[in-house]
C-alpha positions as CSV (number, residue, x, y, z in Angstrom):
1,X,43.7,-2.8,106.2
2,X,42.2,-6.3,106.0
3,X,40.0,-7.3,109.0
4,X,41.3,-10.4,110.8
5,X,38.6,-11.8,113.1
6,X,41.1,-14.4,114.5
7,X,38.3,-17.0,114.7
8,X,39.9,-20.4,115.6
9,X,39.7,-23.3,113.2
10,X,37.7,-26.5,113.9
11,X,34.1,-27.3,114.7
12,X,32.2,-24.5,116.3
13,X,31.5,-26.4,119.4
14,X,35.2,-26.9,120.0
15,X,36.6,-23.5,119.0
16,X,36.6,-21.9,122.4
17,X,37.9,-24.9,124.2
18,X,40.7,-25.5,121.7
19,X,41.5,-21.8,121.8
20,X,41.9,-21.8,125.5
21,X,44.1,-24.9,125.4
22,X,46.7,-23.2,123.1
23,X,46.9,-19.5,124.0
24,X,49.8,-17.9,125.8
25,X,49.4,-17.6,129.5
26,X,50.9,-15.2,132.1
27,X,52.0,-16.8,135.3
28,X,50.9,-15.4,138.6
29,X,54.3,-13.9,139.5
30,X,54.3,-11.9,136.2
31,X,50.7,-10.7,136.4
32,X,51.6,-8.5,139.3
33,X,53.9,-6.6,137.0
34,X,51.2,-5.7,134.5
35,X,48.8,-2.8,134.6
36,X,45.4,-2.8,133.0
37,X,43.0,0.2,132.7
38,X,39.3,-0.6,132.6
39,X,37.0,2.3,131.5
40,X,33.4,1.8,132.7
41,X,32.3,-0.3,135.7
42,X,28.9,-1.6,134.7
43,X,28.4,-5.3,134.4
44,X,31.0,-5.8,131.6
45,X,33.7,-3.4,133.1
46,X,33.0,-4.3,136.7
47,X,33.1,-8.0,136.2
48,X,36.3,-7.6,134.1
49,X,38.0,-5.4,136.7
50,X,37.1,-7.8,139.5
51,X,38.3,-10.9,137.6
52,X,41.5,-9.4,136.3
53,X,42.4,-8.2,139.8
54,X,41.6,-11.6,141.2
55,X,44.0,-13.1,138.7
56,X,46.7,-10.8,140.0
57,X,46.9,-7.9,137.5
58,X,47.0,-4.4,138.7
59,X,43.8,-2.8,137.6
60,X,42.9,0.9,137.4
61,X,39.1,1.3,137.0
62,X,37.4,4.5,135.9
63,X,33.7,5.5,136.1
64,X,32.1,8.9,135.7
65,X,29.5,8.1,138.4
66,X,30.2,8.5,142.1
67,X,30.2,4.7,142.5
68,X,30.2,1.7,140.2
69,X,26.8,0.9,141.7
70,X,25.4,3.8,139.6
71,X,26.2,2.2,136.3
72,X,23.3,2.0,133.8
73,X,23.5,-1.8,134.0
74,X,21.4,-1.3,137.1
75,X,18.4,-0.5,134.9
76,X,18.3,-3.9,133.1
77,X,15.2,-5.2,134.9
78,X,13.9,-8.4,133.3
79,X,16.5,-11.1,133.5
80,X,19.6,-12.9,132.1
81,X,19.6,-15.8,129.6
82,X,21.5,-19.0,130.2
83,X,21.3,-22.4,128.6
84,X,20.8,-24.6,131.7
85,X,17.5,-26.2,130.7
86,X,16.1,-26.0,134.2
87,X,12.5,-26.2,132.8
88,X,13.3,-29.4,130.8
89,X,11.6,-27.8,127.8
90,X,14.3,-28.6,125.2
91,X,16.9,-25.8,125.8
92,X,20.5,-26.4,125.0
93,X,23.7,-24.5,124.2
94,X,22.9,-25.0,120.5
95,X,19.3,-23.7,121.0
96,X,20.6,-20.5,122.7
97,X,23.2,-20.1,120.0
98,X,20.5,-20.6,117.3
99,X,18.0,-18.3,118.9
100,X,20.6,-15.5,119.3
101,X,21.8,-15.7,115.7
102,X,18.2,-15.9,114.4
103,X,17.1,-13.1,116.7
104,X,19.9,-11.0,115.3
105,X,18.5,-11.6,111.8
106,X,21.6,-13.5,110.8
107,X,24.0,-10.6,111.1
108,X,26.0,-11.8,114.1
109,X,29.4,-13.6,114.1
110,X,28.7,-17.3,114.6
111,X,31.8,-18.2,116.6
112,X,31.3,-15.4,119.2
113,X,27.7,-16.3,119.7
114,X,28.4,-19.9,120.3
115,X,31.1,-19.0,122.8
116,X,28.5,-16.8,124.5
117,X,26.0,-19.6,124.7
118,X,28.7,-22.0,126.1
119,X,29.7,-19.8,129.0
120,X,26.2,-18.7,129.8
121,X,25.6,-21.4,132.3
122,X,28.8,-20.5,134.1
123,X,27.5,-17.0,134.7
124,X,24.6,-18.2,136.7
125,X,26.8,-20.4,138.9
126,X,29.1,-17.5,139.4
127,X,26.3,-15.1,140.4
128,X,24.7,-17.6,142.8
129,X,28.1,-18.2,144.4
130,X,28.3,-14.4,144.9
131,X,24.9,-14.4,146.6
132,X,22.8,-12.8,143.9
133,X,19.2,-13.5,145.0
134,X,17.9,-15.0,141.8
135,X,14.2,-16.1,141.9
136,X,13.6,-19.7,143.0
137,X,10.8,-22.1,142.6
138,X,9.0,-23.7,145.6
139,X,11.4,-26.7,145.6
140,X,14.5,-24.4,145.8
141,X,15.6,-24.6,142.2
142,X,16.3,-21.4,140.3
143,X,13.2,-20.2,138.4
144,X,13.0,-19.2,134.7
145,X,10.6,-17.2,132.6
146,X,10.3,-16.6,128.9
147,X,11.5,-13.6,126.8
148,X,10.9,-12.5,123.2
149,X,12.3,-14.5,120.3
150,X,12.4,-17.9,122.0
151,X,10.2,-21.0,122.5
152,X,11.8,-22.0,125.8
153,X,12.1,-20.5,129.3
154,X,15.7,-19.7,129.9
155,X,15.7,-16.3,131.6
156,X,16.9,-16.2,135.2
157,X,15.7,-13.2,137.1
158,X,15.4,-11.4,140.4
159,X,11.9,-10.0,140.3
160,X,12.1,-6.8,138.2
161,X,15.6,-5.8,139.4
162,X,17.9,-8.4,137.9
163,X,20.5,-5.9,136.6
164,X,20.7,-4.2,140.0
165,X,21.3,-7.5,141.8
166,X,23.9,-8.7,139.2
167,X,25.7,-5.3,139.4
168,X,25.8,-5.5,143.2
169,X,27.4,-9.0,142.8
170,X,30.1,-7.6,140.5
171,X,30.5,-4.6,142.7
172,X,31.1,-6.8,145.8
173,X,33.7,-8.7,143.8
174,X,35.3,-5.4,142.9
175,X,35.2,-4.2,146.5
176,X,37.1,-7.2,147.6
177,X,39.9,-6.4,145.2
178,X,39.8,-2.6,146.0
179,X,40.3,-3.7,149.7
180,X,43.3,-5.8,148.6
181,X,44.8,-2.9,146.7
182,X,44.6,-4.8,143.4
183,X,42.0,-2.3,142.0
184,X,42.6,1.4,142.2
185,X,39.2,3.0,141.8
186,X,38.8,6.4,140.0
187,X,35.3,7.5,140.6
188,X,34.0,10.7,139.0
189,X,36.6,10.5,136.3
190,X,35.9,10.5,132.5
191,X,38.2,9.2,129.8
192,X,38.7,11.8,127.1
193,X,41.6,10.4,125.1
194,X,43.4,7.2,124.3
195,X,47.2,7.2,124.4
196,X,48.8,5.1,121.6
197,X,52.6,4.4,121.8
198,X,54.4,2.6,119.0
199,X,51.0,1.5,117.6
200,X,49.7,0.0,121.0
201,X,47.3,1.4,123.5
202,X,49.3,2.3,126.6
203,X,47.1,4.7,128.6
204,X,44.4,7.3,128.7
205,X,43.8,10.9,129.5
206,X,41.1,11.4,132.1
207,X,39.3,14.4,133.6
208,X,38.6,14.5,137.3
209,X,34.9,15.6,137.1
210,X,35.1,17.2,140.6
211,X,38.2,19.3,140.3
212,X,38.5,19.5,136.5
213,X,42.1,18.3,136.7
214,X,43.4,16.5,133.6
215,X,45.3,13.4,134.5
216,X,47.6,10.9,132.7
217,X,47.2,7.2,133.4
218,X,49.4,4.5,131.8
219,X,48.9,0.7,131.5
220,X,50.0,-2.2,129.4
221,X,46.4,-2.6,128.0
222,X,43.2,-0.6,128.0
223,X,39.7,-2.1,128.2
224,X,36.7,-0.1,127.2
225,X,33.4,-1.2,128.9
226,X,31.5,2.1,128.7
227,X,28.2,0.9,127.3
228,X,26.2,2.0,124.2
229,X,25.3,5.1,122.3
230,X,21.5,5.2,122.5
231,X,21.6,8.8,123.8
232,X,22.5,10.0,120.3
233,X,18.7,10.2,120.0
234,X,18.5,12.4,123.1
235,X,15.4,10.6,124.3
236,X,16.1,7.0,125.1
237,X,15.8,4.6,127.9
238,X,19.4,5.1,128.8
239,X,20.5,7.1,131.9
240,X,21.1,10.7,131.0
241,X,24.8,10.3,131.6
242,X,25.2,7.4,129.3
243,X,27.4,8.4,126.4
244,X,29.7,7.3,123.6
245,X,32.8,9.3,124.4
246,X,35.2,6.5,125.4
247,X,34.2,4.4,122.4
248,X,34.3,7.3,120.0
249,X,37.7,8.5,121.2
250,X,39.3,5.2,120.5
251,X,37.5,5.2,117.1
252,X,39.2,8.4,116.2
253,X,42.6,6.9,117.3
254,X,42.1,3.9,114.9
255,X,39.5,1.5,116.3
256,X,37.0,0.7,113.6
257,X,33.4,1.4,114.4
258,X,31.0,-1.4,113.3
259,X,27.3,-1.5,112.4
260,X,26.3,1.8,114.0
261,X,22.9,1.6,112.4
262,X,22.0,-1.5,114.3
263,X,20.1,0.2,117.2
264,X,17.3,-1.4,119.1
265,X,13.9,0.2,119.5
266,X,12.4,-1.4,122.6
267,X,8.6,-2.0,122.4
268,X,7.7,-1.7,126.0
269,X,8.5,1.9,127.1
270,X,6.3,4.5,128.8
271,X,5.2,6.8,125.9
272,X,6.6,10.3,125.3
273,X,4.4,12.9,127.1
274,X,6.0,16.1,125.8
275,X,9.1,18.1,125.0
276,X,9.8,18.6,128.6
277,X,11.2,15.1,129.0
278,X,14.9,14.4,129.2
279,X,14.7,10.6,129.0
280,X,12.3,7.7,128.6
281,X,11.4,4.9,131.0
282,X,11.7,1.3,130.1
283,X,9.1,-1.2,131.3
284,X,10.8,-4.6,131.3
285,X,10.3,-7.0,128.4
286,X,9.5,-9.6,131.1
287,X,6.1,-8.0,131.3
288,X,5.3,-9.4,127.8
289,X,5.6,-12.8,129.4
290,X,2.2,-12.3,131.0
291,X,0.9,-9.1,129.5
292,X,-1.2,-9.0,126.3
293,X,-0.6,-6.2,123.8
294,X,-3.7,-4.8,122.0
295,X,-5.4,-1.8,120.5
296,X,-9.0,-1.1,119.7
297,X,-10.3,-3.1,116.7
298,X,-12.3,-0.1,115.5
299,X,-11.0,3.4,114.7
300,X,-13.9,5.1,116.3
301,X,-13.1,3.3,119.7
302,X,-9.5,4.4,119.5
303,X,-10.6,8.0,118.8
304,X,-13.0,7.8,121.7
305,X,-10.3,6.6,124.1
306,X,-7.9,9.4,122.9
307,X,-10.6,12.0,123.5
308,X,-11.5,10.6,127.0
309,X,-15.0,9.4,126.1
310,X,-14.1,5.7,126.6
311,X,-11.7,3.7,128.8
312,X,-9.8,0.6,127.9
313,X,-11.8,-1.4,130.3
314,X,-15.0,-0.4,128.5
315,X,-14.0,-2.5,125.4
316,X,-15.0,-6.2,125.3
317,X,-12.7,-8.9,124.0
318,X,-14.4,-8.8,120.6
319,X,-13.7,-5.1,120.4
320,X,-9.9,-5.5,120.9
321,X,-7.2,-6.4,118.4
322,X,-4.4,-8.4,120.0
323,X,-2.3,-7.7,116.9
324,X,0.8,-9.6,117.9
325,X,-1.1,-12.7,118.6
326,X,-3.0,-12.2,115.4
327,X,0.0,-11.6,113.2
328,X,2.5,-14.0,114.8
329,X,0.6,-16.8,116.4
330,X,3.6,-19.1,117.1
331,X,5.3,-16.5,119.3
332,X,2.4,-14.1,120.1
333,X,3.4,-11.3,122.5
334,X,6.9,-12.7,122.7
335,X,8.2,-11.9,119.2
336,X,11.6,-10.2,119.2
337,X,11.8,-6.5,120.0
338,X,12.2,-5.2,116.5
339,X,9.2,-7.2,115.3
340,X,7.0,-6.0,118.2
341,X,8.1,-2.4,117.8
342,X,7.4,-2.2,114.1
343,X,4.0,-3.8,114.7
344,X,3.1,-1.3,117.4
345,X,4.2,1.6,115.2
346,X,2.1,0.3,112.2
347,X,-1.0,0.2,114.4
348,X,-0.5,3.7,115.7
349,X,0.3,5.1,112.3
350,X,-2.9,3.6,111.1
351,X,-4.8,5.6,113.7
352,X,-5.3,3.0,116.5
353,X,-3.1,4.6,119.1
354,X,-4.6,5.0,122.5
355,X,-3.0,8.0,124.3
356,X,-3.5,11.7,123.6
357,X,-0.6,11.8,121.1
358,X,-1.9,8.6,119.3
359,X,1.5,6.9,120.0
360,X,0.7,4.2,122.5
361,X,-0.7,0.7,122.7
362,X,-2.0,-1.3,125.7
363,X,-0.2,-3.9,127.7
364,X,-2.9,-5.7,129.6
365,X,-2.5,-8.0,132.6
366,X,-6.2,-8.8,133.2
367,X,-6.0,-12.3,131.7
368,X,-2.8,-13.1,133.7
369,X,-4.4,-12.0,136.9
370,X,-7.4,-14.2,136.2
371,X,-5.3,-17.2,135.2
372,X,-3.0,-17.0,138.2
373,X,-6.0,-16.2,140.5
374,X,-8.0,-19.3,139.4
375,X,-4.9,-21.5,139.7
376,X,-4.3,-20.2,143.3
377,X,-7.9,-20.7,144.2
378,X,-7.8,-24.3,143.0
379,X,-4.6,-24.9,145.0
380,X,-6.1,-23.4,148.1
381,X,-9.4,-25.2,147.7
382,X,-11.3,-22.0,147.3
383,X,-14.1,-21.0,144.9
384,X,-12.5,-20.4,141.5
385,X,-15.7,-18.7,140.3
386,X,-15.5,-16.0,142.9
387,X,-14.4,-13.1,140.7
388,X,-13.3,-10.8,143.5
389,X,-11.3,-13.6,145.2
390,X,-9.7,-14.6,141.9
391,X,-8.7,-11.0,141.2
392,X,-7.2,-10.6,144.7
393,X,-5.2,-13.9,144.5
394,X,-4.1,-13.2,140.9
395,X,-3.0,-9.7,141.7
396,X,-0.8,-10.9,144.6
397,X,1.0,-13.3,142.3
398,X,1.5,-10.7,139.5
399,X,2.8,-8.4,142.2
400,X,5.3,-10.9,143.4
401,X,6.7,-11.2,139.9
402,X,6.6,-7.6,138.7
403,X,5.7,-5.5,141.7
404,X,8.4,-2.9,141.5
405,X,7.8,-2.4,137.8
406,X,4.1,-1.8,138.4
407,X,4.9,0.6,141.2
408,X,7.3,2.5,138.9
409,X,4.6,2.8,136.3
410,X,2.0,4.1,138.8
411,X,4.4,6.8,140.1
412,X,5.2,8.0,136.5
413,X,1.8,7.8,134.8
414,X,-0.5,8.0,137.9
415,X,-2.6,5.0,136.8
416,X,-2.8,1.6,138.5
417,X,-1.7,-1.0,136.0
418,X,-3.4,-3.8,138.1
419,X,-6.7,-2.2,137.2
420,X,-6.1,-0.2,134.0
421,X,-3.9,-1.6,131.2
422,X,-0.4,0.0,130.9
423,X,0.2,2.2,127.9
424,X,3.5,1.5,126.1
425,X,5.3,2.6,122.9
426,X,8.6,1.8,121.3
427,X,11.7,3.8,122.3
428,X,15.5,3.7,121.6
429,X,17.1,1.3,124.0
430,X,20.1,-0.8,123.2
431,X,22.9,-0.4,120.5
432,X,24.1,-3.6,118.8
433,X,26.7,-1.6,116.9
434,X,30.0,-0.4,118.5
435,X,33.7,-0.7,118.2
436,X,34.8,-3.7,116.0
437,X,36.6,-6.4,117.9
438,X,38.1,-9.7,116.9
439,X,37.5,-13.1,118.6
440,X,39.9,-11.9,121.4
441,X,37.6,-8.8,122.0
442,X,40.5,-6.6,120.8
443,X,39.9,-3.6,118.6
444,X,41.9,-2.7,115.5
445,X,44.3,-0.9,117.9
446,X,46.6,-3.5,119.5
447,X,46.2,-3.5,123.3
448,X,42.8,-1.8,123.2
449,X,39.9,-4.1,124.1
450,X,36.2,-3.4,124.0
451,X,33.6,-5.4,126.0
452,X,29.9,-5.5,126.6
453,X,27.6,-3.0,124.8
454,X,30.5,-0.8,123.7
455,X,31.7,-3.4,121.1
456,X,29.7,-4.4,118.1
457,X,28.8,-7.4,120.2
458,X,27.3,-10.8,119.6
459,X,23.8,-9.7,118.8
460,X,23.9,-8.9,115.0
461,X,21.1,-6.6,114.0
462,X,18.8,-7.2,117.0
463,X,19.4,-8.2,120.6
464,X,17.1,-10.8,122.2
465,X,15.7,-9.7,125.5
466,X,17.8,-10.7,128.6
467,X,20.9,-11.2,126.5
468,X,22.6,-7.9,127.4
469,X,23.4,-9.0,130.9
470,X,24.5,-12.3,129.5
471,X,27.0,-10.8,127.1
472,X,28.4,-8.2,129.6
473,X,29.1,-10.8,132.2
474,X,30.4,-13.4,129.7
475,X,32.9,-10.9,128.4
476,X,34.0,-9.7,131.8
477,X,34.1,-12.9,133.8
478,X,34.9,-15.6,131.3
479,X,36.2,-14.3,128.0
480,X,38.5,-11.2,128.4
481,X,40.5,-12.7,131.3
482,X,41.7,-15.4,128.9
483,X,42.2,-13.4,125.8
484,X,44.0,-10.4,127.3
485,X,46.6,-12.7,128.8
486,X,47.5,-13.9,125.3
487,X,48.1,-10.3,124.3
488,X,50.0,-9.4,127.5
489,X,52.4,-12.4,127.6
490,X,55.2,-10.6,125.6
491,X,55.0,-7.6,127.9
492,X,55.9,-9.3,131.2
493,X,59.4,-7.7,131.3
494,X,58.4,-4.3,130.1
495,X,58.0,-2.6,133.4
496,X,55.9,0.4,134.2
497,X,55.1,2.8,131.4
498,X,56.1,6.4,132.0
499,X,53.4,9.1,131.6
500,X,56.1,11.6,130.7
501,X,56.4,10.2,127.2
502,X,55.7,12.6,124.3
503,X,52.5,10.7,123.4
504,X,51.0,11.5,126.8
505,X,52.0,15.1,126.5
506,X,50.4,15.4,123.1
507,X,47.2,13.6,124.1
508,X,46.8,15.8,127.2
509,X,47.3,18.9,125.1
510,X,44.6,17.9,122.6
511,X,42.1,17.4,125.5
512,X,43.0,20.8,127.1
513,X,42.6,22.5,123.8
514,X,39.2,21.0,123.3
515,X,38.1,22.1,126.8
516,X,39.4,25.6,126.4
517,X,37.6,26.0,123.0
518,X,34.3,25.2,124.7
519,X,35.0,27.4,127.8
520,X,36.0,30.3,125.7
521,X,33.3,30.0,123.1
522,X,31.0,33.0,123.1
523,X,27.9,31.1,122.1
524,X,24.2,31.7,122.7
525,X,22.7,28.3,123.0
526,X,23.0,25.6,125.6
527,X,24.3,22.1,125.0
528,X,20.9,20.6,125.4
529,X,19.6,22.9,122.7
530,X,21.9,21.1,120.2
531,X,21.4,17.7,121.7
532,X,17.6,17.9,121.3
533,X,18.0,19.1,117.7
534,X,20.2,16.1,117.0
535,X,17.8,13.8,118.7
536,X,14.8,15.0,116.5
537,X,16.8,14.5,113.3
538,X,17.8,11.0,114.4
539,X,14.3,10.0,115.5
540,X,12.5,11.4,112.5
541,X,15.0,10.3,109.8
542,X,17.2,7.6,111.3
543,X,14.7,6.1,113.7
544,X,12.3,3.1,113.5
545,X,11.9,3.4,109.7
546,X,14.4,4.8,107.4
547,X,14.7,5.6,103.7
548,X,17.4,6.8,101.4
549,X,16.1,10.3,101.0
550,X,15.7,10.9,104.8
551,X,19.1,9.4,105.5
552,X,20.9,11.6,103.0
553,X,19.1,14.6,104.5
554,X,20.0,13.5,108.0
555,X,23.7,13.4,107.1
556,X,23.6,16.9,105.7
557,X,21.6,18.3,108.6
558,X,23.8,16.7,111.3
559,X,26.9,18.1,109.6
560,X,25.4,21.5,109.5
561,X,24.3,21.2,113.2
562,X,27.7,20.2,114.2
563,X,29.2,23.2,112.6
564,X,26.7,25.5,114.3
565,X,27.4,23.7,117.6
566,X,31.1,24.6,117.6
567,X,30.3,28.2,116.7
568,X,27.4,28.9,118.9
569,X,27.4,26.5,122.0
570,X,27.6,28.3,125.4
571,X,29.4,26.5,128.2
572,X,29.2,28.5,131.4
573,X,31.7,28.2,134.3
574,X,35.3,27.3,134.1
575,X,37.4,24.2,133.2
576,X,38.9,23.7,136.7
577,X,35.8,23.0,138.6
578,X,32.7,20.7,138.7
579,X,31.1,21.6,135.5
580,X,28.4,19.4,134.1
581,X,27.7,21.6,131.1
582,X,31.3,21.1,130.0
583,X,30.9,17.3,130.5
584,X,27.8,17.4,128.3
585,X,29.5,19.5,125.7
586,X,32.3,17.0,125.2
587,X,29.8,14.1,125.0
588,X,27.4,15.9,122.6
589,X,30.4,16.8,120.3
590,X,31.0,13.1,120.0
591,X,27.3,12.3,119.4
592,X,27.3,14.9,116.6
593,X,29.9,12.9,114.8
594,X,28.6,9.5,115.6
595,X,25.1,10.4,114.5
596,X,26.3,11.3,111.0
597,X,28.2,8.0,110.7
598,X,25.1,6.2,112.0
599,X,23.1,7.7,109.1
600,X,25.9,6.9,106.6
601,X,25.9,3.3,107.7
602,X,22.1,3.0,107.4
603,X,22.2,4.6,104.0
604,X,24.8,2.2,102.6
605,X,23.0,-0.9,103.8
606,X,20.4,-1.4,101.2
607,X,18.4,-4.0,103.0
608,X,16.2,-4.4,106.1
609,X,17.4,-6.6,109.0
610,X,16.6,-6.6,112.7
611,X,16.7,-3.1,114.2
612,X,17.6,-1.6,110.8
613,X,14.4,-1.1,108.8
614,X,14.7,0.5,105.3
615,X,11.2,1.3,103.9
616,X,12.4,0.4,100.4
617,X,13.2,-3.2,101.5
618,X,10.3,-5.0,103.0
619,X,8.1,-7.9,102.2
620,X,4.4,-7.6,101.2
621,X,3.5,-8.2,104.8
622,X,5.7,-5.3,105.9
623,X,8.5,-7.5,107.4
624,X,12.2,-6.8,107.1
625,X,13.6,-8.0,103.8
626,X,17.3,-9.1,104.1
627,X,19.7,-9.3,101.2
628,X,22.0,-12.1,102.2
629,X,23.8,-12.1,98.9
630,X,25.1,-8.6,99.1
631,X,25.0,-7.6,102.8
632,X,25.9,-10.6,105.0
633,X,28.8,-8.8,106.5
634,X,29.9,-6.6,109.4
635,X,30.3,-3.0,108.2
636,X,33.4,-1.7,110.0
637,X,34.2,2.0,109.5
638,X,37.6,3.6,109.6
639,X,37.9,7.2,110.8
640,X,39.4,9.6,108.2
641,X,38.9,13.0,109.7
642,X,35.1,13.4,109.5
643,X,32.2,10.9,109.4
644,X,31.3,11.5,105.8
645,X,34.9,10.5,104.8
646,X,34.9,7.2,106.8
647,X,36.1,4.2,104.9
648,X,34.1,1.0,104.9
649,X,35.8,-2.4,105.6
650,X,33.8,-5.6,105.4
651,X,34.0,-8.7,107.5
652,X,32.1,-11.4,105.7
653,X,29.7,-13.5,107.8
654,X,30.3,-17.1,106.7
655,X,27.5,-19.1,108.3
656,X,28.6,-22.7,108.5
657,X,26.2,-24.0,111.2
658,X,23.0,-22.1,110.5
659,X,21.4,-21.8,107.1
660,X,20.4,-18.3,106.2
661,X,16.6,-18.2,105.8
662,X,14.0,-15.5,105.9
663,X,13.2,-15.0,109.6
664,X,9.7,-16.0,110.6
665,X,7.8,-15.9,113.9
666,X,4.4,-16.9,112.5
């Protein structure tokens, strides 16, 4: 089938406004006759559920956690972008649009990104009205800080817990609608199948994770807001429960999966310490706003630090290599995440790593503490040459900006980052790929929508920091509530959809058969045994740097691992009870398919761009080398029974407003 993105005609600045002026609407009396299922209650799903219910629709919301407050959106620490130009430093809707497309290495859909930039300012107003405690300046105006890939300060924040505060805002809006009976909340439920009737999404099959009961739920439309698939690598910054099952189930029912190889490696994570770990911890990118990243300039100093013969504080300024500032003077430590991650890996691969494994660089706040301390001393009329005083004052200011992050680092690493530089290393974080959607956020299955990180999103090949929260809330609060009405308008006289239809019976049977196969399988290895094996294949051959040989090997190895998994996985317990091993088995089964498609997508894309770095395609300086002539398109894959047989469909990216140029941050 040919992909139809349904992008409106006309100038890019007018597309969204004109679109809203001419779509079909559903009047309030008819909205109460329409049911919508929302799977996932993070920022995207939660804001969508609250807004749709506020409009009058009957919403059924599902999350596998015990409460929407537990969604992984809570872990997004650093901030949320919006083009309000509070700093008066030249920001605008166009500048945010431009930075997002450029940051995505020119692999994003222009029309969607411009819409995102347009509604970004509304998000901040919405959240302030909800009581979200965003940081403020002395005069009362909302404060901003900088993030990677931009030359302006447009990131709104709530210390180091922005995601948590925004999620609580969306959750409070949901609670209002739950209290009114407009949202029926299904906590501890997991979607395991999509029900398609006459070519349209009309419901889901869900498992009650407490009792094990398999349930049928119908609706006139289904919205997937279940997050990304970073845990295909096993070790990632995602919560351990984060998974791809909802998105993968709709893919197998006909929703194309787009750009799976576009996965972000975040540069500021606490390094891996051993095979005992089940996840990695993210240190917010906001830290790069004040922290300076460096390694020893001499190999012998790096070796001495690794062996414990020297400390970071023993090295003078001349003995340090601030490699991001050296290589990218225009942006310095605030280059985009893919650039910073590859630069850190290059230094560590060259032998300059600073922890015992040799896979860590320093993130140092000494200069920021001194700078803030001297400024505070001047303001207070104190001696700015008193080093102890300056350190005390500066530490207090840094603590007010990043205190909870520093406390978290201290608890995990047992080193005080106010005194000793943090150690960081890149880790899997965010997935730019996901289910393909058109301008309406609808997948290739009519009536099935995908929002937030679960769709292939607005970020192209790399997401700029602080844009995940922006996209999730934009989709949920301001985009989907318009576009879903246009789809639902013809269904106002349809009435409730019966769950006794044959399609529901068949979908429920397929879920029960899968569960019974796992429960009755007489295997010898745990689910984690296979998940860890998959993660090592992914990281070693489909991770930060990829090549054709490794990707081809990865596809074969994952296919073989998947076959072994179904033969030899052991799932203890029964189906009709609380059984977390069974939950994991179902999720890992999906990862074992997604991982192969991931490698297939990376193998077919013979270029480097953003988070996708092919070793065969790089400049002399080691930067990503795009091929705009042959690969300026969205790669949307159609399921055909197994990942290796997936069929590629291309959506050309026709840039009318931004000229494709080689991305540079120097």
